[in-house]
Phi, psi and omega in degrees: 000148177289143177285129179209146181269147177210165180264128177293131188293342185253334188236345176085356179291152174281119181243174179248147171294156181299141181250126180293129179251328183199157180216140174222136179277139190205122176049045178080352180242204184222134168262122182238149179241136184229156167232155178201160176281129184253127174284326181293316185261000178049045184196176171282135173241158179231151172210159172247156180214137172255123179248108179298160177305327182298336183287351178288340182229003173202156179283145185231157174291163184237135168254121175268131180246127178252121184271174187263186179308136178078351183279167176228193184286352184259342188300311180300312182298325182280318194258335190279336184066031185279337189299324180302316182280327173296325178291317179296320188271351181072055188224132172279138175248135177230128180232107176283161168299162184268000175186171166296156180234161176054045182283338182075009180281130178301126178087000185286345180238013187275336184228136180288344183270356189200140176100218181296130189087002183214055182285346173061009173059040174238164170261107179297141180246348184258135175292147000270005188285338187294340181287316188249340188259078178234053187291331177298307179296322178301314185288318188270339184239297189295310183298311180299324177297317180299313184294317184288336180275339190237355180226165182282063182255135174292123183304125175079355181261090190215153171228172184216144179209172178179177185234132175060246174302326179286328174295317173304311182300316183297312182295318182296316181297322181288313185294328181279349186225068181303130178095347181289325184240135180291331182202160182218140175213170179204148169254129173046051186286152169282099198272339180218071187298336176294341183254003183246155181297317179301310181296315181298319179298310184289316179300321179297317178289314186278325189244352180089192182303153183308130183200186177302335182294330177297319187297335180296338184243025181240114185302318181298317178293325179293319176295325179301326184253006188299133177267335176247159187237062177287127179301144177235132175255127178230137169239140181210139181277141182287344177253021174298124183292347180249012192304302187273325188271340183232320185279313174055054180294336183297327179290325178293315177301318183296314181289327177295322178294318183295326181266356188054045182275141183283073177257126174251105183247115180258123172268124183257116188296128173078356180277152182251204188268000191275177176285349169299323176290312181302312183295336179290324185245009184292328178301314182296327179288317178296319178293325177297315178292323181300328180298327179275324183285340181285348183265054176021000000 
């Protein structure tokens, strides 16, 4: 794409259009990698996108995929095997990086559980993190606007999914924004981060001492207070090494039962937390989303 300056619609900063970094042909379409200046994260951000062959002559719906701790914009495209089904279903796939990079913040690269590569899809409010770690706004506002302005994406016709930290992010983004996504699903989500070590560590650094701000980013708490009842599909492996101490799906199930919330949670026997698991069931998730995205 040609480099061009534009005004960010929400903040007024001068941004750059996404710059193509790499391209691979795949299942009749193209996997492309881009970088761009982000107003939300005040840094360069990266994303990958799969454009089916069908996108060459018509606009298509988009599935946003949010990846987990330590991941970047390439893990899903390389490991999930989703392009075959996205090509068949006529669906664009977009996978952003999991945080800003090269922030220069002390401690931002010292732990795989926190900092760069672990943005947790929240908007940090605590210094020094609040300048660059705004993944919630980036995911729900800036990136969709960027995609719809620069690629053959149907405006407003989008769904969201993700894995682990990204599964948490997908559910949180959908529950906080009724009507923004046609459908939502997750693999192995961190379902009650206020009760997990990962969530508590990240929330304390990014959001400060426990408060109501934490609840905005906790799937179980959001379901407890939900005003709308958008169905949620979740798959999780019974041999997931993080099942009980970090993911805590039982808490999500409990509150869903209490609210009679339409949660479909599948426990997959013998599967773990890896992309071997994701790649096995990604077709069923894409078909699930296609049912909602096909209704214009």
